[in-house]
C-alpha positions in Angstrom: -82.3 178.5 -71.0 -84.0 178.7 -68.3 -84.3 174.9 -66.7 -87.2 173.2 -64.7 -85.5 170.5 -62.1 -86.5 167.5 -62.3 -85.7 165.2 -59.3 -85.3 161.3 -60.2 -85.8 158.7 -57.4 -87.0 155.7 -59.1 -87.1 152.1 -60.2 -86.7 149.5 -57.3 -86.0 151.4 -54.3 -87.9 154.4 -55.3 -90.8 154.6 -52.5 -87.6 154.3 -50.2 -85.5 157.0 -51.8 -87.9 159.3 -52.2 -89.2 159.3 -48.2 -85.8 159.3 -46.3 -82.5 157.7 -47.2 -79.4 157.8 -44.9 -76.5 159.7 -45.9 -73.2 158.0 -46.6 -71.9 156.3 -43.8 -68.5 158.3 -42.3 -67.3 155.4 -40.7 -64.5 153.3 -42.5 -62.5 153.7 -46.5 -64.0 152.0 -49.5 -67.0 150.9 -47.2 -70.8 150.2 -48.8 -71.5 153.8 -47.1 -75.9 152.4 -46.7 -76.4 149.2 -48.5 -79.3 151.7 -50.1 -80.3 151.1 -53.5 -81.0 154.9 -55.4 -82.8 154.7 -58.6 -82.7 156.8 -61.9 -84.3 157.0 -65.2 -81.7 155.1 -66.7 -79.3 152.6 -63.9 -79.5 151.9 -60.2 -76.8 152.6 -57.9 -75.6 152.7 -54.5 -73.4 155.3 -52.9 -70.1 153.7 -51.4 -67.5 155.8 -48.9 -64.0 155.9 -50.7 -62.0 158.2 -48.1 -63.5 160.0 -45.0 -62.1 162.6 -42.2 -61.0 165.1 -45.1 -61.2 168.5 -44.5 -63.0 170.7 -47.0 -62.2 168.4 -50.6 -62.1 170.3 -52.7 -61.1 168.0 -56.4 -59.8 164.9 -57.4 -57.5 163.3 -59.7 -56.2 160.0 -60.3 -52.4 159.1 -61.2 -51.8 155.9 -63.9 -50.6 153.7 -60.9 -54.1 154.1 -59.4 -53.3 156.1 -56.7 -56.4 158.8 -55.8 -55.2 162.1 -54.7 -58.0 164.6 -53.1 -57.0 168.5 -52.7 -57.8 169.4 -49.2 -59.3 173.2 -49.2 -56.9 174.6 -46.9 -53.6 173.4 -48.3 -53.3 169.6 -48.3 -53.3 167.5 -51.0 -54.1 163.8 -49.7 -53.4 160.3 -51.4 -55.7 157.2 -51.4 -53.3 154.5 -52.2 -54.7 150.5 -52.5 -57.7 151.9 -50.9 -56.3 153.2 -47.7 -56.6 157.2 -47.3 -52.3 157.8 -46.3 -52.2 159.8 -43.0 -49.7 162.2 -44.2 -50.6 165.0 -47.2 -48.3 165.6 -50.0 -45.2 167.5 -49.2 -43.5 170.0 -51.6 -46.4 172.4 -52.9 -46.3 176.5 -51.5 -48.5 177.9 -48.9 -51.7 179.3 -49.8 -53.4 182.5 -49.8 -56.4 181.5 -46.8 -56.6 178.8 -45.3 -60.6 179.1 -45.4 -62.5 180.7 -47.4 -62.1 180.3 -50.9 -58.4 181.2 -51.3 -56.5 178.2 -50.3 -55.7 174.7 -52.9 -58.0 174.6 -55.6 -57.6 171.6 -58.6 -55.3 169.0 -58.9 -54.1 168.0 -62.5 -51.6 165.2 -64.0 -50.0 166.0 -67.2 -51.7 164.1 -70.0 -48.0 162.0 -70.7 -47.3 161.9 -66.3 -46.3 158.6 -66.8 -43.4 160.0 -68.7 -42.6 163.4 -67.5 -44.4 163.1 -63.7 -45.8 166.4 -63.8 -48.5 167.4 -61.7 -50.4 170.9 -62.3 -51.8 172.7 -58.9 -54.0 175.8 -58.7 -54.1 177.7 -55.7 -54.7 181.4 -54.1 -51.0 182.8 -53.8 -50.6 185.6 -51.5 -48.8 188.7 -52.4 -46.0 189.8 -50.1 -47.7 191.0 -47.2 -50.4 188.4 -47.5 -52.9 191.1 -47.8 -54.2 190.3 -51.5 -54.3 186.7 -53.0 -54.4 185.7 -57.0 -55.1 182.7 -58.7 -51.8 181.0 -59.6 -50.7 177.5 -61.1 -47.8 175.4 -60.2 -46.5 172.6 -61.6 -44.1 169.8 -59.7 -42.6 166.5 -60.6 -44.1 163.8 -58.6 -42.0 161.9 -56.3 -44.1 159.5 -54.4 -45.2 161.1 -51.4 -44.3 164.4 -52.5 -43.6 167.2 -55.6 -40.0 168.5 -56.6 -38.7 170.8 -59.3 -42.0 173.3 -58.3 -42.3 176.1 -61.1 -44.6 178.9 -61.2 -46.1 178.6 -64.8 -49.2 181.2 -64.5 -50.0 184.2 -62.4 -53.1 186.0 -62.7 -53.5 189.3 -63.6 -56.5 189.1 -60.8 -55.0 190.0 -57.7 -57.2 191.4 -55.2 -57.8 191.8 -51.2 -60.8 189.3 -50.8 -61.4 185.5 -50.2 -63.8 185.3 -52.9 -64.5 184.1 -56.5 -60.9 182.2 -57.5 -62.2 179.6 -59.8 -59.1 177.9 -60.5 -60.6 175.3 -62.1 -58.2 172.9 -64.8 -58.4 171.1 -67.6 -56.4 169.7 -70.7 -57.6 169.3 -73.9 -57.0 166.5 -76.6 -53.9 168.6 -78.3 -52.7 169.0 -75.1 -53.3 172.7 -74.3 -54.1 173.7 -70.7 -57.4 175.8 -70.3 -57.2 177.3 -66.4 -60.8 179.5 -64.7 -59.9 182.5 -62.8 -62.9 184.2 -61.1 -64.1 187.8 -61.2 -63.0 188.3 -57.7 -66.2 189.0 -56.5 -66.4 192.8 -57.5 -70.4 194.0 -58.0 -72.1 193.5 -60.7 -73.3 197.0 -60.4 -70.4 198.0 -62.2 -72.1 196.7 -65.5 -70.0 197.5 -68.8 -67.4 199.1 -66.7 -66.9 195.2 -64.5 -63.3 194.0 -64.9 -64.7 190.6 -65.8 -65.8 192.6 -69.2 -61.8 193.9 -70.0 -59.5 191.7 -71.3 -56.9 193.7 -70.3 -56.6 192.1 -66.9 -57.8 188.2 -66.5 -60.7 188.5 -64.1 -63.6 186.5 -65.0 -61.9 184.5 -68.0 -61.0 181.3 -69.2 -57.1 181.0 -69.7 -55.4 178.6 -72.6 -51.5 177.1 -72.4 -48.8 175.4 -73.4 -48.1 172.8 -70.6 -45.2 175.0 -69.6 -47.0 178.1 -69.6 -46.0 180.0 -72.7 -48.9 181.1 -74.8 -50.4 179.2 -78.1 -50.2 181.7 -81.2 -53.3 180.7 -81.8 -54.8 182.1 -79.0 -57.8 184.8 -80.0 -55.7 187.9 -78.4 -52.4 187.2 -79.2 -51.2 190.2 -81.2 -53.4 193.0 -79.6 -51.8 195.8 -77.5 -55.4 195.9 -75.7 -55.7 192.8 -74.3 -54.0 189.7 -72.2 -52.8 187.1 -74.9 -53.3 184.3 -72.7 -57.2 184.7 -72.5 -59.3 182.0 -74.5 -63.1 183.3 -73.2 -64.1 186.0 -70.9 -67.3 187.8 -69.2 -67.4 184.9 -67.0 -68.4 184.7 -63.1 -66.8 182.7 -61.3 -66.2 179.2 -63.2 -66.5 176.0 -60.7 -66.3 173.1 -63.4 -64.3 172.8 -66.3 -64.2 169.6 -68.5 -63.5 168.6 -71.8 -65.2 166.0 -73.4 -62.9 163.3 -74.2 -64.3 161.8 -77.2 -65.6 165.5 -79.3 -63.0 167.8 -77.2 -65.6 170.2 -76.6 -65.0 172.9 -73.8 -67.5 173.1 -71.2 -67.9 175.0 -68.3 -70.3 176.0 -65.3 -70.3 178.8 -63.6 -72.2 180.7 -60.5 -74.8 183.0 -61.1 -75.5 185.5 -58.0 -78.9 185.0 -56.5 -80.1 182.1 -59.5 -78.6 182.1 -63.2 -76.1 179.3 -62.3 -75.2 178.1 -66.3 -73.3 175.8 -68.2 -71.8 176.9 -71.1 -69.9 175.4 -74.1 -66.4 177.7 -74.4 -65.7 179.1 -77.6 -62.6 181.0 -78.2 -62.5 184.6 -78.4 -66.2 184.8 -77.2 -67.6 187.0 -74.6 -70.2 185.2 -71.8 -71.5 188.7 -70.6 -70.9 188.7 -67.4 -72.3 191.1 -65.7 -74.6 192.9 -67.9 -76.0 189.6 -69.6 -77.0 187.3 -66.6 -80.5 185.4 -65.6 -79.4 186.4 -61.6 -80.1 189.1 -59.0 -78.2 190.5 -56.2 -78.0 188.9 -53.0 -80.3 191.2 -51.3 -82.7 191.1 -54.0 -81.7 193.9 -56.1 -81.8 194.2 -59.6 -78.7 194.9 -61.4 -79.6 193.9 -65.0 -82.7 192.7 -67.2 -81.1 191.6 -70.0 -80.5 187.6 -70.5 -79.3 188.1 -74.2 -77.3 190.7 -75.6 -75.7 190.4 -79.5 -72.3 189.4 -79.3 -72.6 187.7 -76.2 -72.2 183.9 -76.4 -75.7 182.6 -74.4 -75.7 179.2 -71.6 -76.7 175.9 -72.8 -78.5 175.4 -69.8 -79.5 177.9 -66.6 -80.7 177.0 -63.3 -82.6 179.1 -61.4 -83.3 179.3 -58.7 -79.3 178.3 -58.1 -78.2 175.3 -57.0 -74.9 176.5 -56.2 -73.3 174.2 -59.3 -69.4 172.8 -58.4 -67.6 170.4 -60.3 -68.1 168.9 -63.4 -67.0 166.0 -65.9 -68.1 164.6 -69.0 -68.8 160.9 -68.4 -67.5 158.7 -71.0 -66.8 155.1 -69.1 -68.2 151.9 -69.3 -70.0 151.0 -65.9 -72.5 153.3 -66.6 -73.2 153.3 -70.0 -76.7 155.0 -70.5 -74.9 157.6 -69.3 -72.1 157.8 -71.8 -71.7 162.1 -73.1 -73.7 163.2 -70.5 -72.6 166.4 -68.3 -72.5 165.5 -64.3 -72.8 168.8 -62.3 -72.3 169.0 -58.3 -74.7 171.2 -56.4 -73.7 172.9 -53.5 -77.0 174.5 -51.8 -78.7 172.8 -53.9 -77.3 169.6 -52.3 -77.6 167.5 -55.8 -75.6 165.7 -58.4 -77.5 167.0 -61.7 -77.3 164.6 -65.2 -77.9 167.0 -67.8 -77.9 165.4 -71.2 -75.9 167.0 -74.1 -76.9 166.3 -77.6 -73.7 167.6 -80.3 -73.1 171.1 -78.8 -76.6 171.7 -76.8 -78.0 170.7 -73.8 -81.4 169.2 -74.3 -82.4 167.6 -70.7 -82.1 167.6 -66.9 -82.2 164.7 -64.4 -82.0 165.4 -60.8 -80.2 162.9 -58.6 -79.4 162.5 -54.4 -81.2 165.8 -53.7 -80.8 166.2 -50.4 -79.6 162.8 -49.6 -75.3 163.1 -49.3 -75.1 167.1 -49.0 -73.2 169.5 -50.6 -71.4 168.0 -53.7 -68.0 169.8 -54.5 -66.6 167.9 -57.0 -67.6 165.2 -59.7 -65.1 162.8 -61.5 -64.9 159.9 -63.3 -62.3 158.1 -61.8 -60.0 155.6 -63.7 -62.1 152.5 -63.0 -64.9 154.7 -64.9 -67.1 155.2 -61.5 -68.7 158.5 -61.0 -67.1 160.0 -57.8 -68.3 162.6 -55.7 -66.4 164.9 -52.6 -68.8 165.6 -50.2 -68.4 169.5 -48.3 -70.2 170.2 -45.4 -69.6 173.3 -43.2 -66.7 173.0 -40.5 -67.4 169.1 -40.2 -64.9 166.4 -41.9 -66.3 164.9 -45.0 -65.9 162.0 -47.1 -65.2 161.2 -51.1 -67.8 159.0 -51.9 -68.7 156.8 -55.6 -71.5 155.6 -57.2 -71.3 152.1 -58.5 -74.1 150.0 -60.5 -76.6 147.7 -58.9 -78.0 145.7 -61.3 -81.5 145.5 -62.0 -84.8 143.0 -64.3 -86.0 146.8 -65.7 -84.9 147.6 -69.5 -84.9 151.1 -69.2 -85.8 151.4 -73.6 -87.9 154.0 -74.5 -91.5 155.1 -75.1 -95.2 155.5 -74.0 -95.6 159.3 -74.0 -97.6 162.0 -76.3 -97.7 165.5 -76.6 -100.5 167.0 -78.0 -100.5 171.1 -79.0 -101.0 173.9 -80.5 -99.4 176.9 -82.2 -101.1 180.0 -81.2 -99.6 181.9 -84.7 -100.2 179.9 -87.4 -103.0 177.5 -85.8 -101.3 174.8 -86.5 -102.2 171.3 -84.1 -100.4 167.8 -83.5 -99.4 165.3 -81.7 -96.4 163.5 -81.4 -96.1 160.2 -79.9 -93.7 157.0 -79.0 -94.2 153.3 -77.4 -93.1 150.1 -77.0 -95.7 148.6 -79.4 -95.6 149.0 -83.5 -97.5 151.4 -85.8 -98.1 153.6 -82.8 -99.5 156.3 -85.4 -102.3 153.6 -86.4 -104.0 154.6 -82.8 -103.2 157.4 -80.9 -103.2 160.6 -82.7 -106.0 162.6 -84.1 -106.0 166.0 -85.4 -108.7 168.5 -86.7 -107.6 171.6 -88.7 -108.6 174.7 -86.6 -110.1 172.0 -83.6 -107.1 170.4 -82.2 -105.5 167.5 -81.3 -106.3 164.3 -79.2 -103.6 161.1 -77.9 -105.9 158.6 -76.7 -103.2 155.8 -75.0 -103.3 153.2 -72.5 -106.2 150.8 -72.6 -106.5 153.1 -76.2 -110.1 153.4 -77.3 -109.7 154.8 -80.6 -113.0 156.2 -80.7 -111.9 159.0 -78.0 -110.9 161.1 -81.7 -113.4 161.7 -83.5 -115.7 161.9 -80.3 -113.6 164.6 -78.7 -112.9 166.2 -81.6 -116.6 166.6 -82.3 -117.5 167.7 -78.8 -114.5 170.4 -79.2 -115.8 171.6 -82.8 -119.1 172.6 -81.4 -117.7 174.2 -78.8 -117.8 172.5 -76.2 -114.6 173.2 -73.6 -112.0 170.9 -73.6 -112.2 169.8 -69.8 -115.9 169.4 -70.3 -115.4 167.2 -73.3 -113.2 165.1 -71.6 -115.7 164.6 -68.7 -118.6 163.8 -71.2 -116.8 160.5 -73.2 -114.8 159.4 -70.5 -118.0 159.5 -68.3 -119.6 157.0 -71.2 -117.0 154.8 -71.3 -117.1 151.8 -68.7 -113.5 151.3 -69.4 -112.3 154.4 -68.6 -110.0 153.6 -65.4 -108.0 151.6 -68.0 -107.3 154.9 -70.5 -104.8 157.7 -70.6 -106.0 160.6 -72.9 -104.6 164.2 -73.6 -107.1 166.8 -76.0 -106.1 169.8 -76.7 -108.7 172.7 -78.3 -107.5 175.4 -81.1 -107.5 178.2 -78.2 -105.1 176.0 -76.7 -107.2 175.0 -73.4 -106.4 171.3 -72.2 -107.6 168.2 -70.8 -106.1 164.8 -69.7 -107.3 161.6 -67.8 -105.3 158.8 -66.4 -107.8 156.0 -64.9 -106.9 154.5 -62.3 -106.2 150.9 -63.5 -102.7 152.9 -65.0 -101.2 153.3 -61.4 -100.0 150.9 -58.5 -96.6 149.6 -60.8 -94.6 152.2 -59.6 -92.3 150.0 -57.7 -91.4 148.1 -60.2 -90.6 150.9 -61.7 -93.7 151.7 -64.1 -94.3 155.2 -63.7 -97.0 157.4 -64.7 -97.6 161.3 -64.8 -99.0 164.1 -66.4 -98.0 167.3 -67.2 -100.1 170.7 -69.4 -98.8 174.0 -69.7 -99.5 176.8 -72.3 -100.4 175.6 -75.5 -99.7 171.8 -74.9 -100.1 168.9 -72.5 -98.0 165.9 -72.2 -99.4 162.1 -70.8 -97.4 159.3 -70.5 -97.6 155.8 -68.5 -95.3 153.1 -68.1 -92.6 155.1 -67.6 -89.1 154.9 -66.3 -90.0 158.2 -64.4 -91.9 161.4 -64.1 -88.9 163.3 -65.1 -89.4 161.9 -68.6 -92.8 163.9 -69.1 -91.1 166.6 -67.1 -88.2 166.9 -69.6 -90.8 166.8 -72.6 -92.3 169.7 -71.0 -89.4 171.5 -71.0 -88.2 171.4 -74.2 -91.3 172.1 -76.0 -91.8 175.3 -73.3 -88.3 176.3 -74.7 -89.2 176.5 -78.3 -92.4 178.5 -78.0 -92.2 181.6 -80.3 -88.9 180.4 -82.0 -90.6 181.0 -85.1 -90.2 176.7 -85.8 -93.0 174.7 -87.2 -95.3 172.6 -84.8 -94.0 168.9 -86.6 -90.4 170.2 -86.0 -90.8 171.4 -81.8 -92.9 168.4 -81.0 -90.3 165.8 -82.6 -87.7 167.9 -80.4 -89.7 167.2 -77.4 -90.3 163.4 -78.0 -86.8 162.8 -78.3 -85.8 165.6 -74.8 -88.5 162.8 -73.3 -86.5 159.5 -75.4 -83.3 160.5 -74.0 -84.3 160.0 -70.3 -85.9 156.7 -70.8 -89.1 156.5 -71.9 -90.8 153.4 -71.8 -89.7 151.2 -69.1 -91.1 147.7 -70.7 -88.9 144.9 -72.1 -88.9 144.5 -76.0 -87.2 145.6 -78.4 -90.3 146.6 -80.8 -90.5 150.4 -80.9 -92.8 153.0 -82.7 -93.0 156.9 -82.7 -95.7 159.4 -85.2 -96.5 162.9 -85.5 -99.8 163.9 -87.0 -99.8 168.0 -87.5 -102.7 169.7 -89.3 -103.1 173.5 -90.6 -105.8 175.6 -91.1 -104.5 178.0 -93.1 -105.6 177.9 -96.6 -103.4 176.2 -99.4 -100.9 175.0 -97.0 -102.1 171.4 -97.6 -103.3 169.7 -100.3 -105.0 166.9 -98.5 -108.7 167.7 -97.6 -108.3 167.1 -93.9 -105.6 169.9 -93.9 -103.0 167.6 -92.7 -99.7 168.9 -93.0 -97.3 166.3 -91.5 -98.4 162.1 -91.2 -95.5 160.6 -90.5 -95.8 156.9 -88.7 -92.8 154.9 -87.8 -94.1 151.4 -87.3 -91.2 149.7 -86.3 -87.4 151.0 -85.5 -84.5 150.2 -82.9 -84.7 154.2 -82.5 -87.9 155.3 -83.8 -87.7 159.1 -82.3 -84.5 159.8 -84.4 -86.1 157.6 -87.4 -89.0 160.3 -87.3 -86.2 163.3 -87.2 -84.4 162.0 -90.5 -87.8 161.7 -92.3 -88.8 165.0 -91.4 -85.8 166.7 -92.1 -86.3 164.7 -95.6 -89.2 165.0 -96.4 -89.0 169.3 -95.7 -85.4 169.7 -97.1 -84.4 171.4 -93.5 -81.7 172.4 -94.2 -78.9 169.7 -92.4 -80.6 167.0 -93.9 -77.5 166.8 -96.0 -74.1 167.9 -96.9 -74.4 170.9 -99.2 -71.9 170.6 -102.4 -73.2 171.7 -105.8 -76.5 170.6 -105.2 -80.2 171.9 -106.1 -83.1 172.2 -103.9 -84.8 174.1 -101.1 -82.1 174.0 -98.8 -80.1 175.9 -100.9 -82.5 178.6 -100.8 -82.7 178.5 -96.9 -78.5 178.6 -96.8 -78.5 182.0 -99.3 -81.0 183.7 -97.0 -79.1 183.1 -94.2 -75.9 184.0 -95.5 -77.2 187.3 -97.2 -78.9 188.4 -93.9 -75.4 188.2 -92.6 -73.9 190.0 -95.6 -71.9 187.1 -97.4 -74.5 186.8 -100.3 -75.3 189.7 -102.5 -75.6 192.2 -99.3 -76.4 194.9 -101.6 -79.2 193.3 -103.3 -82.8 192.7 -102.0 -83.3 189.0 -100.0 -83.6 186.2 -102.2 -87.2 185.1 -102.8 -88.4 181.3 -103.6 -89.2 182.2 -106.8 -85.8 184.6 -107.7 -84.0 182.5 -110.8 -81.8 180.2 -110.3 -82.1 180.5 -106.3 -81.6 176.6 -105.6 -79.1 176.0 -107.8 -75.7 175.6 -105.6 -73.5 177.9 -107.9 -70.4 179.1 -107.5 -71.1 182.6 -106.1 -73.2 180.5 -103.1 -69.6 178.5 -103.0 -67.4 181.6 -103.0 -70.0 183.1 -100.0 -69.8 180.1 -98.1 -65.8 180.2 -98.0 -65.9 183.5 -97.2 -68.3 183.0 -94.1 -66.1 180.2 -92.7 -63.0 182.2 -93.7 -64.2 184.3 -91.1 -64.3 182.0 -88.7 -61.2 180.7 -88.8 -62.1 177.3 -90.3 -60.1 175.2 -92.8 -61.9 174.7 -96.0 -60.8 171.7 -98.2 -63.7 171.2 -100.1 -65.2 174.8 -101.4 -68.8 175.6 -100.3 -68.5 173.0 -97.6 -71.6 173.0 -95.2 -72.1 170.8 -92.2 -73.9 170.8 -89.2 -71.3 173.0 -87.4 -71.4 175.6 -90.1 -75.3 175.8 -90.0 -75.0 176.0 -86.1 -72.5 179.1 -86.0 -75.0 180.6 -89.0 -78.1 180.3 -86.7 -76.1 181.5 -83.6 -74.7 184.8 -85.4 -78.2 185.6 -86.8 -79.5 185.1 -83.3 -77.0 187.5 -81.9 -77.8 189.9 -84.9 -81.5 189.7 -83.7 -82.1 188.4 -87.3 -83.3 185.2 -86.7 -86.8 185.7 -86.6 -86.7 187.8 -90.1 -85.4 185.1 -91.5 -87.1 182.3 -90.4 -90.1 184.2 -92.0 -89.0 184.0 -95.4 -88.1 180.4 -95.0 -91.4 179.7 -93.4 -93.5 178.4 -96.8 -90.4 176.8 -97.9 -89.6 174.6 -95.0 -92.4 171.8 -94.2 -93.1 169.1 -95.7 -95.3 169.0 -98.8 -98.5 167.0 -99.4 
């Protein structure tokens, strides 16, 4: 997925932040870096220096006693104890391959049971006998104050090379105690394509390794028992992983990796999966030449996020702390060349929005960690100058960053559908803001809402007046136009927007106004916590273009992405949301106005979630319930998906909506589901168990087989709201 970068610098200190904010001080330890307050879509914070005078700090880790360990790339581990950086490094670990470049000390990681066993793990670039080559290697030793003892090697990568690049070296333990280790592709040329070592599982280049804590290989690793693969490998086809994190709540393993010139990736790591480097990439060579045009391929796990241009991704963590409650569950990714901290909002196994923090303020961010105190720590790395470790500390503000005054008007050029989705802090937004007319277009009239704009604009569109001219006419005739905000889109995809001058001027207190328009949509918002809200709606809607999904489904997804970034900045608990879609095709709607979807959540604590729930229940979309011997349209959808993958009546034609018993979840279907789950190596306690994970895997395999579009065509007339 291609991301649009959203720079966020909002709130009570927004103007100072947007213009110039001094970098963190490198004088002293544990002091206020600047006194400056930075703001985001969810939290205000300041940056405070923890330790300075460091030589290329690469990673950080905390011990149960509160000590902070900081890895310096040239081959040292430093200790911050009781707020002070100790002068002497930790003793006992081996020498490095190179003290410059990338072949030095990399990651440090305490054992999950460190308090009992005192094991401390280190990844580093190990030299061969004459120092001519290096490989990613992991050792562990027992912590003894300022030194380690009983040092033993537990893993040496089959990835030896004479260059000094792409060692990777990130490590993480999962909740079950398995150790994951990233090994880079050693920067071998991507022009090798299918012959690249990253795609060859007889070596460790471009892989993630999964081991027991003592370095032995788990029996359930995907390549165990094969003569043509190394058993330590968990996933392959990676380039140069710089961030590796396990979500403490879900157990999901996430990794980010450098693209070449463009194409930095955020990946959800799946055992046995191929991530495609270099035959699949969103990047090009550093000299501008192209080595592949493929961004997808059957059998290749797609990234959840892609940065193009690259930000030079680096360390990563999934935040679960208390001090920044609105950020819980987000992935935080450092940016080197991008000089930023990226916050990626995660929803289950997907990444749905991006917020860019501190862009250009602190320099290169090499590592990002959640400290034992729940605060966010950054290791900064500049060229050859000493740098610092800093932390983000929350600053209370009087802005309650909750939910939404924004809307999106859109059309689907394939179906002719037109629609509006909107959410706000006031009740019953669907009674006034959204207006649609089948085959004509859609209008959202908000701000100082003038409901007459709805029919006035649609009447002009129906007469053949272009959207911009129609907007100009109705605005010119309105004496209160400066209080309005309006978006209109015609059936041909052209749009127009108006935001009156009275909507602006409150940015200093955190009320922001924004408009964005693109192919077949227009997004507008006021009283927002930041312009990133509107950007996120636009990015997510663009991503779903051509997906074959109904317009109402896409609009709700886009609205939810904006809500996750904060939306409406005003106080209060009343919230509402609505979605209205009309379809001009004969027979699709039973209503004379041809409206197919009209959901108005008048008041709810989480109106967009409720909008989604109602939509999925009303349309009987697969996933709105768990299927265990049910009857309904979602059963038909399941059978079509299983048939396309060869699990249900593979030798017969695909089921149709009028096939006998097609809506019945019978034993034949149960058996097909159980076979599918068995092939995924999933346990099946309840026969025929279908949950969100099952549905996600079905769609993913259909995408890889290039059959998802065919399946969507078959179920399209079934998966819709009936009126």
